[in-house]
NUBA-881903 format. One record per residue: x, y, z of N, C-alpha, C, O in turn. Coordinates in steps of 0.001 Angstrom, whole numbers, plus 500000, padded with zeros to 6 digits. Atoms other than C-alpha are relative to their C-alpha. Example, Ala and Ser with C-alpha at 12.3 -4.5 7.8 and 13.67 -1.06 7.14 Angstrom:
(site (500890 498810 500000) (512300 495500 507800) (500900 501200 500000) (501936 501181 500665))
(site (499180 498810 499940) (513670 498940 507140) (499230 501090 500730) (499739 502198 500899))
# end
This chain:
(site (499162 499433 498974) (501969 495886 492827) (501425 499473 499875) (502393 500197 500108))
(site (498677 500604 500146) (504827 493487 492185) (500806 500706 498904) (502003 500947 499056))
(site (499316 499306 501097) (505640 495214 488887) (500480 501383 500429) (501589 501794 500089))
(site (499624 498655 499555) (505664 498652 490502) (501166 499925 500978) (502117 500699 500867))
(site (498900 500159 499043) (507867 497490 493396) (501291 499634 499260) (502368 500118 499607))
(site (498838 500370 500807) (510206 495904 490837) (500558 501182 499222) (501773 501333 499099))
(site (499564 498820 500751) (510310 499105 488782) (500753 500968 500905) (501771 501533 500505))
(site (499316 499115 499056) (511248 501151 491853) (501375 499420 500330) (502363 500150 500402))
(site (498721 500661 499701) (513956 498606 492679) (500990 500197 498849) (502178 500423 499080))
(site (499140 499824 501172) (515314 498895 489120) (500429 501450 499790) (501451 501710 499156))
(site (499721 498578 500206) (515253 502699 489226) (500798 500615 501144) (500714 501820 501379))
(site (499230 499475 498869) (517591 503024 492210) (500967 501105 499571) (501325 501965 500375))
(site (499089 498955 500481) (519893 505151 490026) (499318 501366 500018) (499995 502391 500091))
(site (500721 498724 499941) (517171 507817 490038) (500156 500650 501372) (500036 501869 501500))
(site (499882 499473 498644) (517710 508195 493780) (501265 500843 500180) (501339 501682 501078))
(site (498742 499263 499881) (521217 509545 493223) (499876 501422 499457) (500730 502272 499709))
(site (500185 498703 500625) (519850 512504 491320) (499061 500869 500828) (498115 500377 501442))
(site (500925 499062 499372) (518261 515582 492780) (499070 500607 498964) (498339 501554 499253))
(site (500857 499531 501076) (516503 516113 489469) (498535 499849 500411) (498059 498747 500682))
(site (501387 499948 499548) (512964 517124 490370) (499097 499045 499209) (498207 498421 499786))
(site (500862 500837 500838) (511415 515217 487461) (500248 498512 500226) (499313 497713 500169))
(site (499701 501410 499700) (513197 511947 488238) (499398 499605 501346) (498852 498511 501491))
(site (500580 500285 498687) (512116 512155 491870) (498468 499966 499912) (497818 499173 500593))
(site (501447 499993 500203) (508576 512986 490744) (499554 498665 499402) (498494 498149 499758))
(site (500322 501303 500606) (508613 509787 488635) (499893 498927 501068) (498972 498110 501037))
(site (500074 500968 498907) (509367 507739 491745) (498762 500251 500857) (498104 499305 501291))
(site (501212 499673 499246) (506601 509581 493600) (498757 499459 499303) (497831 498979 499956))
(site (501130 500544 500775) (504212 508576 490803) (499894 498492 500177) (498790 497954 500271))
(site (500021 501452 499784) (505216 504936 491243) (499466 499664 501394) (498713 498703 501553))
(site (500528 500216 498647) (504537 505166 494994) (498483 500197 500011) (497742 499423 500617))
(site (501427 499672 500109) (501157 506733 494217) (499244 498811 499391) (498220 498387 499926))
(site (500650 501136 500658) (500257 503873 491834) (499992 498766 500890) (498996 498045 500948))
(site (499928 501155 499102) (501417 501242 494310) (498914 500101 501064) (498194 499136 501323))
(site (501020 499828 498961) (499197 502693 497029) (498601 499748 499435) (497788 499082 500076))
(site (501329 500200 500596) (496183 502764 494681) (499684 498521 499794) (498558 498087 500036))
(site (500224 501436 500185) (496630 499076 493847) (499750 499307 501347) (498863 498461 501459))
(site (500200 500592 498673) (496956 498151 497526) (498614 500359 500531) (497914 499509 501080))
(site (501309 499559 499522) (493874 500198 498371) (498871 499272 499254) (497859 498919 499860))
(site (501007 500750 500764) (491905 498497 495568) (499802 498597 500580) (498669 498126 500678))
(site (500111 501333 499389) (492680 495096 497140) (499217 500069 501312) (498355 499231 501579))
(site (500687 499855 498711) (491521 496314 500551) (498517 500342 499803) (497659 499838 500528))
(site (501400 499666 500299) (488349 497833 499088) (499232 498769 499525) (498067 498587 499876))
(site (500650 501224 500472) (487579 494545 497353) (499633 499096 501182) (498534 498543 501227))
(site (500271 500809 498806) (487849 492689 500665) (498853 500614 500800) (497950 499904 501242))
(site (501049 499329 499235) (485690 495288 502414) (498633 499836 499332) (497631 499605 500010))
(site (501279 500117 500718) (483006 495125 499714) (499469 498566 499984) (498282 498340 500216))
(site (500469 501374 500193) (482869 491368 499238) (499833 499219 501296) (498907 498416 501412))
(site (500080 500764 498756) (483491 490040 502743) (499248 500773 501081) (498296 500265 501674))
(site (500620 499197 498942) (482555 492842 505128) (498637 500548 499579) (497782 500822 500421))
(site (501217 499390 500558) (479783 494157 502835) (499815 501426 500530) (498695 501909 500697))
(site (500038 498639 499471) (480684 497590 504151) (501351 500663 499750) (502402 500048 499933))
(site (498767 499207 500105) (483226 500304 503376) (499774 501314 500731) (498655 501825 500753))
(site (500147 498718 499305) (483891 503446 505392) (499565 501100 499037) (500019 501157 497894))
(site (500470 498880 500825) (482119 506520 504072) (500089 501280 500819) (499140 501666 501502))
(site (499783 498727 499320) (483562 509713 505490) (501179 500684 499326) (501787 500132 498409))
(site (498878 499283 500606) (486176 512292 504660) (501330 499287 500216) (502240 499402 499395))
(site (498752 500709 499708) (488866 510144 506257) (499878 498499 499717) (500496 497682 500399))
(site (500278 501405 500274) (487674 506886 504701) (501243 499198 499658) (501280 497996 499924))
(site (498771 500722 500334) (491176 505992 503438) (500672 499480 501275) (501067 498317 501352))
(site (499387 500396 498724) (492579 505949 506975) (499138 498964 500709) (499644 497999 501283))
(site (500915 500934 499344) (489507 504195 508290) (500024 498625 499331) (499837 497611 500004))
(site (499909 501280 500702) (489847 501495 505620) (501207 499208 500508) (501102 498009 500765))
(site (498806 500678 499485) (493383 500691 506786) (499738 499501 501418) (500087 498371 501760))
(site (500315 500402 498619) (492198 500626 510398) (499020 498830 500015) (499172 497901 500808))
(site (500976 501091 500107) (489240 498408 509433) (500698 498690 499652) (500368 497641 500205))
(site (499309 501208 500437) (491589 495950 507738) (500978 499472 501054) (501440 498336 500955))
(site (499158 500454 498887) (493723 495782 510908) (499198 499221 501031) (499764 498482 501837))
(site (500862 500623 498994) (490762 494541 512919) (499231 498838 499390) (498935 498838 498195))
(site (500841 501081 500528) (488830 491304 512610) (498582 500522 499776) (498136 501441 500463))
(site (501402 499664 500232) (485322 491585 511210) (499211 498829 500578) (499307 497708 500079))
(site (500653 501088 499261) (483102 489582 513578) (499309 498979 499095) (498487 499317 498243))
(site (500584 501156 500677) (482193 486158 512217) (500210 499982 498479) (499600 499168 497785))
(site (499766 499954 501450) (483482 487060 508728) (501451 499724 499636) (501739 498919 498751))
(site (498590 500129 500365) (487272 487347 508706) (500894 500440 501153) (500481 501218 502012))
(site (498995 499509 499038) (490409 487766 510827) (500565 501324 499495) (500178 501784 498421))
(site (499362 498782 500520) (492521 490931 510553) (500696 499709 498673) (501293 498647 498501))
(site (499358 500156 501311) (493784 491415 506994) (501433 500498 500055) (502340 499846 499537))
(site (498672 499375 499955) (496756 493693 507719) (500635 499840 501373) (499979 500002 502402))
(site (499244 500011 498750) (499426 493204 510339) (500250 501456 500405) (500171 502349 499562))
(site (499699 498620 499583) (500274 496287 512428) (501162 500618 499213) (501126 501805 498890))
(site (498850 499481 500750) (503612 496628 510581) (499597 500395 498579) (500005 501445 498081))
(site (500459 499695 501355) (501951 496482 507158) (499175 501276 500002) (499375 502156 499165))
(site (500866 498822 499925) (499329 499034 508182) (500815 501270 500243) (500532 502313 499655))
(site (499166 498831 499698) (501968 501386 509576) (500749 500477 498758) (500776 501675 498473))
(site (499289 499616 501232) (504032 501325 506365) (499029 500528 498950) (499323 501505 498261))
(site (500980 499587 500996) (500934 501625 504200) (499500 501424 500264) (499184 502155 499325))
(site (500446 498646 499651) (499917 504791 506080) (500945 501068 499449) (500500 502160 499097))
(site (499040 499044 500579) (503118 506515 504872) (499668 500276 498539) (499726 501419 498085))
(site (500333 499839 501418) (502106 505907 501267) (498623 500639 499839) (498366 501319 498846))
(site (501306 499340 500012) (498537 506988 502070) (500183 501515 500109) (499525 502274 499397))
(site (499744 498564 499845) (499856 510373 503213) (500478 500590 498679) (500038 501669 498281))
(site (499528 499542 501311) (501704 510716 499907) (498836 500056 499011) (498700 501021 498260))
(site (501149 500064 500910) (498559 509677 498011) (499039 501162 500240) (498592 501802 499288))
(site (500976 498956 499690) (496305 512157 499816) (500504 501400 499655) (499712 502291 499346))
(site (499412 498690 500281) (498697 515055 499242) (500971 499909 498833) (502050 500501 498867))
(site (499077 500377 501066) (500204 513842 495974) (500753 501178 499407) (501984 501174 499393))
(site (499343 498883 500676) (500919 517122 494226) (500940 500745 500946) (502095 501007 500610))
(site (499210 499248 499033) (502148 518952 497311) (501156 499163 500538) (502284 499645 500637))
(site (498962 500865 499447) (504057 515991 498750) (501131 499783 499007) (502304 499833 499377))
(site (498958 500272 500991) (505885 515263 495516) (500921 501183 499810) (502124 501003 499622))
(site (499145 498833 500188) (507127 518816 495183) (500858 500274 501234) (501883 500950 501145))
(site (499265 499754 498762) (508295 518805 498815) (500818 498806 500476) (501489 498894 501505))
(site (499271 501185 499558) (509800 515316 499011) (501497 500192 499817) (501971 500577 498748))
(site (498546 499925 500085) (513471 515306 499804) (500525 498699 499401) (499868 497662 499494))
(site (499416 501238 500529) (515754 512817 498067) (500153 498929 501096) (500046 497736 500814))
(site (499851 500948 498894) (516306 511225 501513) (498668 499299 500295) (498638 498090 500524))
(site (501328 500597 499746) (512562 510679 502056) (499611 499068 498853) (499069 497988 499089))
(site (500290 500849 501158) (512154 509308 498518) (500797 498699 500122) (500259 497618 499885))
(site (499169 501190 499866) (515073 506921 499148) (499436 499072 501067) (499379 497858 500871))
(site (500573 500822 498925) (513517 505743 502427) (498721 499313 499522) (498511 498131 499791))
(site (501246 500577 500500) (510138 505221 500740) (500289 498906 498970) (499595 497890 498933))
(site (499631 501006 501003) (511816 503326 497875) (500506 498728 500680) (500177 497616 500266))
(site (499498 501162 499269) (513627 501072 500335) (498862 499279 500722) (498841 498049 500773))
(site (501135 500593 499283) (510419 500508 502327) (498991 499334 499062) (498263 498430 499473))
(site (501018 500507 500916) (508348 499778 499226) (500139 498503 499767) (499140 497784 499758))
(site (499789 501429 500204) (509901 496382 498605) (499549 499219 501239) (498896 498182 501119))
(site (500417 500638 498741) (509379 495459 502278) (498480 500041 500137) (497859 499044 500506))
(site (501459 499874 499931) (505808 496772 502190) (499336 499029 499026) (498343 498387 499368))
(site (500566 500935 500980) (505120 494759 499036) (500028 498575 500546) (499040 497848 500436))
(site (499894 501345 499440) (506372 491589 500724) (498999 499781 501134) (498371 498726 501221))
(site (500965 500111 498901) (504263 492264 503824) (498565 499909 499477) (497777 499088 499946))
(site (501353 500032 500573) (501144 492992 501751) (499714 498662 499334) (498631 498098 499490))
(site (500185 501295 500665) (501647 489860 499683) (499750 498909 501034) (498877 498060 500851))
(site (500169 500993 498931) (501993 487802 502866) (498622 500131 500643) (497923 499133 500820))
(site (501293 499777 499347) (498927 489383 504512) (498834 499631 499094) (497890 498973 499532))
(site (501102 500272 500929) (496718 489163 501415) (499934 498516 499636) (498845 497979 499436))
(site (499989 501436 500267) (497811 485581 500698) (499385 499248 501182) (498618 498304 500997))
(site (500534 500657 498807) (497007 484602 504281) (498480 500136 500066) (497785 499157 500338))
(site (501447 499805 499922) (493522 486124 504181) (499300 499241 498881) (498218 498694 499092))
(site (500592 500724 501121) (492828 484599 500762) (499921 498513 500296) (498909 497865 500030))
(site (499999 501438 499710) (493834 481140 501905) (499024 499643 501106) (498483 498537 501114))
(site (500970 500258 498925) (491652 481432 505017) (498558 500054 499512) (497701 499306 499983))
(site (501379 499755 500425) (488580 482612 503169) (499568 499236 498770) (498379 499184 498455))
(site (500333 500733 501215) (488767 480519 500022) (500394 498535 500183) (501575 498201 500093))
(site (499671 501426 499820) (488526 476758 500639) (500681 499445 498748) (500241 499683 497623))
(site (499304 500633 501105) (490968 474837 498504) (500924 500928 499232) (501557 500486 498273))
(site (499136 499058 500705) (492862 477991 497418) (501433 499760 500383) (501747 499548 501554))
(site (498566 500101 499767) (496600 477682 497053) (500721 500997 499128) (500331 501234 497985))
(site (499182 499061 500775) (499189 480200 495946) (500721 499214 498914) (501324 498174 499182))
(site (499289 500705 501077) (500554 479218 492550) (501262 500702 499624) (501982 500246 498736))
# end
């Protein structure tokens, strides 16, 4: 996720262009970032909760699940702010083809600016949960 957030930060010049293919490239980076974040959340759900949502809206339910504590297993994984930002990228992920063709340069710019903040929030939240659940674990 750090590499993708860094790549978006480095590609700020793409935001100045209305070139459909350059904007699509940024949309692809957002898509990949969301998939990596979701993989981390799924890993927590599988290994700690021993349960993952299974329904048509399981992506949304996973984010909601990670906002809540799991009784006697773990505290909330995601802060409300992290979950709210992550939901924006979930919408893009769920409607990738359609969203990318309809994304305005202004929306792409906002998502690019938010991505670095979202990455920092996710890193903080995931580091906190890891340190709580793994005795002796320290961020290196």
